[in-house]
C-alpha positions as CSV (number, residue, x, y, z in Angstrom):
1,M,78.2,119.9,83.2
2,F,78.4,117.1,80.7
3,W,81.8,118.1,79.3
4,I,83.1,118.8,82.8
5,M,82.4,115.2,83.7
6,V,83.9,113.8,80.5
7,I,87.1,115.9,80.7
8,G,87.5,115.3,84.4
9,L,87.0,111.6,84.0
10,G,89.5,111.5,81.2
11,L,92.2,113.1,83.4
12,L,91.3,110.7,86.3
13,A,91.6,107.8,83.9
14,V,95.1,108.8,82.9
15,I,96.2,109.0,86.5
16,S,94.5,105.7,87.5
17,G,96.0,104.0,84.5
18,M,99.4,105.2,85.6
19,L,98.8,103.4,89.0
20,G,97.4,100.2,87.5
21,L,93.9,100.9,88.9
22,G,90.4,101.2,87.6
23,V,89.2,104.8,87.7
24,A,86.3,104.2,90.2
25,F,88.3,105.1,93.4
26,A,88.5,108.7,92.1
27,A,85.4,108.7,90.0
28,V,83.1,108.0,92.9
29,P,83.8,111.3,94.7
30,F,84.1,113.2,91.4
31,L,80.8,111.9,89.8
32,S,79.0,112.2,93.2
33,I,79.4,116.0,92.8
34,F,77.1,115.9,89.7
35,L,75.0,112.8,90.2
36,P,72.8,112.8,93.3
37,D,72.1,109.0,93.7
38,L,75.2,107.2,94.9
39,V,73.9,103.6,94.8
40,H,71.7,103.7,91.6
41,Q,73.6,106.3,89.5
42,V,77.2,106.7,90.6
43,Q,78.1,103.1,91.7
44,P,76.8,101.3,88.6
45,L,78.5,103.8,86.3
46,T,81.8,103.8,88.2
47,L,81.9,100.0,88.3
48,I,81.6,99.6,84.5
49,L,84.2,102.4,84.1
50,N,86.4,100.7,86.6
51,G,86.4,97.4,84.8
52,L,87.1,98.9,81.4
53,T,89.8,101.3,82.5
54,A,91.5,98.5,84.4
55,L,91.4,96.3,81.3
56,F,93.0,98.9,79.1
57,A,95.6,99.7,81.8
58,T,96.4,95.9,81.8
59,V,97.2,96.1,78.1
60,G,99.4,99.0,78.6
61,F,101.5,97.3,81.4
62,A,101.5,94.0,79.6
63,R,103.3,95.5,76.6
64,S,106.2,96.3,79.0
65,G,106.2,92.9,80.7
66,Y,104.9,94.1,84.1
67,V,102.0,91.6,84.4
68,D,102.7,88.4,86.2
69,W,99.8,86.5,84.7
70,R,99.8,83.6,87.1
71,K,99.5,85.8,90.2
72,A,97.1,88.2,88.5
73,I,94.7,85.4,87.5
74,G,94.8,84.0,91.1
75,L,94.0,87.4,92.6
76,A,91.3,88.0,90.0
77,A,89.6,84.8,91.0
78,M,89.5,85.8,94.6
79,T,88.3,89.3,94.0
80,T,85.7,88.3,91.5
81,L,84.0,85.9,93.9
82,A,84.0,88.3,96.8
83,A,83.1,91.7,95.2
84,P,79.4,91.0,94.7
85,I,78.9,90.4,98.4
86,G,79.8,94.1,99.0
87,S,77.5,95.2,96.2
88,L,74.6,93.4,97.8
89,L,75.3,95.0,101.2
90,A,75.4,98.4,99.5
91,Q,71.7,98.0,98.6
92,R,70.8,97.8,102.3
93,I,73.1,100.3,103.9
94,N,72.5,104.1,104.2
95,Q,74.4,106.1,101.5
96,T,75.8,108.6,104.1
97,A,77.3,105.6,106.0
98,I,78.9,104.3,102.8
99,L,80.6,107.7,102.1
100,Y,81.9,107.8,105.7
101,I,83.4,104.3,105.2
102,Y,85.0,105.5,102.0
103,F,86.6,108.5,103.7
104,M,88.0,106.5,106.6
105,V,89.5,103.9,104.3
106,V,91.2,106.3,101.9
107,L,92.7,108.4,104.7
108,Y,94.1,105.3,106.4
109,L,95.4,104.1,103.0
110,A,97.1,107.4,102.3
111,Y,98.8,107.3,105.7
112,S,100.1,103.8,105.0
113,L,101.4,104.7,101.5
114,F,103.5,107.5,102.8
115,Q,105.2,105.3,105.4
116,P,108.7,104.0,104.5
117,V,108.5,100.6,102.7
118,K,111.5,98.3,102.6
119,G,112.8,97.2,99.2
120,N,112.0,93.8,97.8
121,A,115.5,92.6,98.5
122,E,114.7,92.9,102.2
123,K,111.0,92.0,102.0
124,P,110.2,89.3,99.4
125,E,106.8,89.1,97.8
126,N,104.1,87.5,100.0
127,F,101.6,86.3,97.5
128,R,99.7,84.1,100.0
129,M,98.9,87.0,102.2
130,A,97.8,89.0,99.1
131,L,95.3,86.2,98.4
132,V,94.0,86.3,102.0
133,W,93.6,90.1,101.9
134,A,91.9,90.1,98.5
135,V,88.7,88.8,100.0
136,P,87.9,91.5,102.6
137,I,89.3,94.1,100.3
138,S,86.9,93.0,97.5
139,I,83.9,92.9,99.8
140,L,84.6,96.5,101.1
141,A,85.2,97.7,97.6
142,G,82.0,96.2,96.4
143,L,80.2,98.0,99.2
144,L,81.7,101.3,98.2
145,G,81.1,100.7,94.4
146,I,84.7,101.4,93.5
147,G,86.3,98.1,92.6
148,P,89.1,96.6,94.8
149,G,92.1,98.1,93.0
150,F,92.5,101.2,95.2
151,L,93.1,98.9,98.2
152,L,94.8,96.0,96.5
153,M,97.5,98.0,94.8
154,P,99.0,99.5,98.0
155,T,98.5,96.1,99.7
156,L,100.7,94.5,97.1
157,I,103.3,97.1,97.6
158,L,103.3,96.7,101.4
159,L,103.6,92.9,100.9
160,G,106.8,93.3,99.0
161,F,105.8,93.7,95.3
162,E,107.8,96.2,93.3
163,A,105.5,99.1,92.4
164,K,105.3,98.7,88.6
165,R,104.9,95.0,89.0
166,A,102.2,95.5,91.6
167,A,100.5,97.9,89.2
168,G,100.5,95.4,86.3
169,I,99.2,92.6,88.5
170,N,96.6,94.8,90.1
171,A,95.3,96.2,86.8
172,F,94.3,92.7,85.6
173,A,93.1,91.5,89.1
174,V,90.5,94.2,89.5
175,T,89.0,93.9,86.0
176,P,86.7,90.9,86.5
177,P,85.4,91.9,90.0
178,S,84.4,95.3,88.7
179,F,81.9,93.5,86.4
180,S,80.9,90.9,89.0
181,A,80.2,93.7,91.5
182,L,78.0,95.4,88.9
183,I,75.6,92.5,88.6
184,P,73.6,93.3,91.8
185,H,73.1,96.8,90.5
186,L,71.7,96.0,87.1
187,G,68.1,95.7,88.2
188,T,68.1,99.2,89.9
189,A,70.7,101.2,87.9
190,V,69.8,104.5,86.3
191,W,71.7,105.1,83.1
192,D,72.3,108.1,80.9
193,P,73.3,106.5,77.6
194,N,75.1,109.5,76.1
195,L,77.1,110.2,79.3
196,T,77.9,106.5,79.8
197,I,79.2,105.9,76.3
198,S,81.3,109.2,76.4
199,L,82.8,108.3,79.8
200,I,83.7,104.8,78.6
201,L,85.5,106.0,75.5
202,V,87.5,108.7,77.3
203,G,88.2,106.4,80.2
204,A,89.6,103.6,78.0
205,V,91.9,105.9,76.1
206,G,93.1,107.7,79.2
207,A,93.8,104.4,81.1
208,F,95.9,103.0,78.3
209,A,97.9,106.2,78.0
210,G,98.5,106.3,81.7
211,A,99.8,102.8,81.9
212,R,102.2,103.4,79.0
213,I,103.4,106.6,80.7
214,T,104.2,104.7,83.9
215,S,105.8,101.8,82.1
216,L,108.1,104.0,80.1
217,Y,108.8,107.1,82.2
218,V,107.7,107.0,85.9
219,P,110.2,105.6,88.5
220,S,108.7,102.9,90.7
221,G,109.5,104.8,93.9
222,R,107.1,107.6,92.9
223,L,103.9,105.5,92.3
224,K,102.7,105.0,95.9
225,Q,103.2,108.7,96.8
226,L,101.3,109.7,93.7
227,F,98.5,107.4,94.6
228,G,98.3,108.6,98.2
229,L,98.3,112.3,97.1
230,L,95.5,111.7,94.6
231,I,93.1,110.1,96.9
232,V,93.7,112.7,99.6
233,I,92.9,115.5,97.1
234,M,89.8,113.8,95.8
235,T,88.5,113.0,99.3
236,A,89.2,116.5,100.7
237,Y,87.3,118.0,97.7
238,K,84.3,115.7,98.3
239,I,84.3,116.5,102.0
240,Y,84.3,120.2,101.0
241,T,81.3,119.8,98.7
242,L,79.3,118.0,101.5
243,F,79.6,121.1,103.7
């Protein structure tokens, strides 16, 4: 079981790095298969993994010039302040309800990603709306224990950001709130040191590799479909395990 978690998380880190995300959006349903306590085991672990994998993905995208630092820092400030609110709520809400919220969000998100999106020439970047949406997105992500990237990335695309540019901005913007959302969990978190260290190492390497693959080889038009497909597969599998 240990090596299944390590290898599986490594593969998910590569994919999440390709999309400019932390790994938590996919790690929550994956690790929930093996770890029984969502709030005290899965969420603290996935938040720290999310922050570190997003950080290494940022480095990968920055090397190819896809990180707009001014906008990334502005979004990071908003998400970092809002994310702990959701983490505090997670301590007081039934775990089954949290999973249902996750399922509804990712299904809606997948639907949105597969809809036609106009090119940036017709739809200019709307950074102000991105700042507005960053607050509720971060609160919801903190509640789910997954970091805001899985919602913020497609939001940026739908607001006119080119996909690789959105991925680079998103990777940095979700790094600080992953750690700020972790703070409310520190007093109650249950850690397995060997598992935690192993997942951190494989996640960091996988995220950097994924970001470089996207920067160099993946067309921008494929990123949003890849993201939508991944979350549908992970969510469908988690629903299957529940029944």
